[in-house]
C-alpha positions in Angstrom: 66.9 94.6 -58.1 67.8 92.5 -55.2 69.0 89.0 -55.4 66.2 87.7 -53.3 63.6 89.7 -55.4 65.2 88.3 -58.8 65.2 84.7 -57.1 61.5 85.2 -55.8 60.4 86.0 -59.6 62.5 82.9 -61.1 61.2 80.5 -58.7 57.4 81.8 -59.0 57.7 81.5 -63.2 59.3 78.1 -62.9 56.6 76.8 -60.5 53.7 78.5 -62.3 54.8 76.7 -65.6 53.3 73.4 -63.8 50.3 74.8 -63.5 49.2 72.6 -60.2 48.9 75.7 -57.7 49.8 79.4 -57.3 53.4 80.5 -57.8 53.6 81.9 -54.2 55.4 78.6 -52.6 57.8 78.6 -56.0 58.6 82.4 -55.1 59.4 81.5 -51.4 61.9 78.6 -52.4 63.4 80.9 -55.0 64.1 83.8 -52.4 65.4 81.3 -50.0 67.6 79.9 -52.7 68.9 83.0 -53.7 69.8 84.3 -50.1 71.4 80.6 -49.7 73.6 81.5 -52.8 74.3 84.8 -52.0 76.4 83.0 -49.0 77.8 80.0 -50.2 79.0 81.1 -53.6 81.5 83.7 -52.2 82.8 80.8 -49.9 83.3 78.5 -52.7 85.0 80.7 -54.8 87.2 82.0 -51.7 88.0 78.3 -50.8 88.9 77.4 -54.5 91.3 80.3 -55.0 92.8 79.5 -51.5 93.4 75.9 -52.6 94.9 77.0 -55.9 97.3 79.4 -54.4 98.2 76.9 -52.0 99.0 74.1 -54.2 100.8 76.4 -56.3 103.1 77.5 -53.4 103.9 74.1 -52.5 104.6 73.4 -56.3 106.9 76.2 -56.5 108.6 75.1 -53.0 109.3 71.8 -54.4 110.9 73.2 -57.6 113.2 75.7 -55.6 114.2 73.6 -52.6 113.7 69.9 -54.0 111.2 67.2 -52.8 110.7 67.4 -49.2 110.4 63.2 -49.2 113.0 61.5 -47.8 113.8 57.9 -47.8 115.3 55.9 -45.1 
């Protein structure tokens, strides 16, 4: 099943638990949320890994060559 379908089913089930109205609006919100997460989550993970690699490279450079800070 695609993430959109699963998101719609979960959103519809959560909305149906309130019992106020139909589960259709919850299914739409769930489907939209699933599609947004398909885009945002990989970007956030890529950014976090890139940031960690950059911090590691800076730390390695400082250990190898010393601190770049100079005092006058």
